[in-house]
N, C-alpha and C positions, 0 to 999 in steps of 0.2 A: 503494499501498500506506499505509495508515495505521497499520497496526501495524510502529515500526519495529525495522529488523536495523542488528545493530552486525558492527562487523568487531574486534577488540581482537587484532593482529598486529603486531611489530616490520618484517615481509617485503613493503618496499615491492612488489617485483612480486607477490608472492601476493595482496597485498588488494587491487590492479588490476585484476587477475584476475577475482577474484570481484566485486567493488562492478563492475565493466565486465557479469559476468556477469548478475546482480541486475537491475542498472539495465535490460535489457532486458526482463524481466519483470515493471517500470513498479514496483515495492519500493522501498521509501524505505531510503536506506544511511548509515550513517554511520561513517564509521572513528574509530578511537584507536588511539593508539602504545602504550597500556600501561595498565595497570589502574586506575590511581590517576586517569587522564585519564577512562576511562568511568565510575566509579564516582562523579565529578563532575561530570558534564557530563550523563547518562544522568536520566531523570526518574523516582521510586520512586515514582509511581503511576501507570505507564503500563505495559503490557505489552508486550513486545516478546520478540525474540528477539537471543541475543549468542551470535558467535561467536568464542568464547576460547584463545587459543590456549597450550596449558602453558608457554612459555619466558615468558610473559607473567605467571606465578602465583610465580616468585618462587621464595626459600627455602624458604618455608613452602609448598607447593600448596593443601594441605590447610585451613590457615587462612588462605587470603586467599580462596578458593571460600566458605568460612561466612562472612567476615564479607560477601562478596558479595550472599552469598543473605540476609545480614539487611539491608542496603543498598538490595538492590532485589530486594525477592520476585516483582515479578509479572513478572522475567525471567527464559524459558527459556535455562537456557546450555547450552552445548555445546559441549564441547572438542575441540580441534583440534590436531592434531600430524603431526611427520614420524613416518614407518612404523617406523619404528625405534623407537617406545616399549614398553614392556613391558605385558604383558596386566597386571600387579600394579597396574600405576600407571592404566592405563586402572578397573581394578577400583574402586580408594580414591576414583578422583574420583565414579565413578557412585554408589557409596554415600556419598559427600559430599556430592550432590546436584544434580552435572552429570547431565541428562536424557539427553545420545545422544554420540558418539565419532563424529569420523572424520576420517582423515587426510587429509593434502594431497594425495595422489596420488587422489583421489575421486574419480568421472565425472560430469562438470556434469550431464548430466542427473538424476543419480544424487542429486546434491547439492541439486538443488532440490525433486527428489521428497520430501525428506527433511521441508525447509525446510516444503512443503505441510501434510505431516502432523504437525507444530508450529502450527502456523496451525490447522488444523483443530482441535487442541485447545483453542491458545489464543483464539482466536475463531471460534466454530462459524459464528456469520451471514457474518462477513467472506469467509471459505473459502468457505462457496458461493457471495457475493457474485461471489468472486475467478473462480470457472468461468464466468460468467458472461460475453461479449465481446459488444461491440456496438461498433458503427462510430460515428466523431464524427456523424454526421447523425442518427443513431437508427433508422434504416430497416434493417436487421440485427440480428439478433439469436441469437446463437450459445451456446448451454449445453452444453459441456463435461463433465458430470457424467453427461446422457444423452443427446450429442450430437442434440438437436435444433435444428435451425431455422428461425425464424420471419422472416420477411421480409414489410416494412409499404409495402402499396401508395401511389397517388399520391390514393386517397380516404382515406388514414390507418386503413387494417383492417387486422390481423397474419393473415397466411397461415401455416400451416405449410408447410414444403420437403422433402420426404419422399426424392426423387431421390435425391441426393448417395449418394455410398461413400463410406466412412470416410473412404478416403483424401483423397478431396475436402474433407469435415471438415477433418483435420488443415490439408490447403492453405489454406483460407480461416480457420480460427484464426490462421494462420500470419500472416496480413496484417493482416488486424484487430489481429494484437498489437504486429506494425510500421506502421503508416499512415503511407505517405510514402517509406518506406527502402528503394529499391533494392536488393534482394538476387539473389547471385549464384544459377546454377541448381544447382552444388554445394552451397550452405549450404543449398537450399533440399531438396534430396536428402537429404545429413546430418542435416538436422532433423526432415523426417515422417517419412523411410524408415527409420531410426535402424539397426538393425543390419540392415537387410539393405541397404543404400546402396550397398555394395561390388558390390551385382549388378544395379544400377539404373542406367542410362545417362543421361547431364542432358536426351536427346532426349526420354526419359516424360516429364518435368512436362510438357514442352510440351502434349504429347496429355490432360493429366488437367489440365491448367489451362484450354485449351479447349474442356472435358467442364464444366466448373468453369462458366466464363463464358455458355454455350447453359442452363445450369440455371438460374444466379440472371437471366437477364435482363437488363434496360435495366441492373440493380445491375452485374452480369458486366463491362460497360463499361469501372471504373473499376481494372480490373485492367489496368495497361498494360505494355507489352512495352518493353523498355529496351534497345536497342540494344547489342550489347558488353560488355552486363553480365546480365539473367535480367527481373523483373519487379518491380513494385510498384505498391502499394494507395493508388488517390489518389481521395478525395472529390469534389474537381471535374471528373470524369468529366461 
């Protein structure tokens, strides 16, 4: 992610949780313990997203936000807070120039979707590119914006693969996002099936992956079974 993502929050546990979440998406993440460090470190010429915690705004939050907007005009500011913040406070900050708000308890999936929406506004071309996943060897290309899959043959020519189901597409996207990472079946179920995960048995993953392997042909051999764990996508198959 060329567009930097900043976390301005004094809560080390929360910062680590979000930083880990964002790095799994291959996003560039920076942390700052307070507003002064952030304002002094961030490049005023560079677009980016800053998750600014309410507690970091000090005694005069609206003044702090105004100065921050003047110092870093290209940064999209998102206010974060504990759930007990009042609606009046949220409204004040939004009217003062904050671009969005969410509480610390926000679902991880919703949080990532919100950030992608802001990226589409900040950097349309980058957001489009972010939807295209490629294998490191460059012979698998998956466009998540329309779920189109292209495979490169040994002759160097690209061919559209249209037989994959939506679930198989999402499984492949997960593997392309995390090459070399051994993922447990339960993690795969939670990530791919989301709200339906509770009704899906881990063994269901095996059936879908077997089908995915067959449809990918020789490239499907890169999906390795990691015994006692789950699966991993490895280029050296």
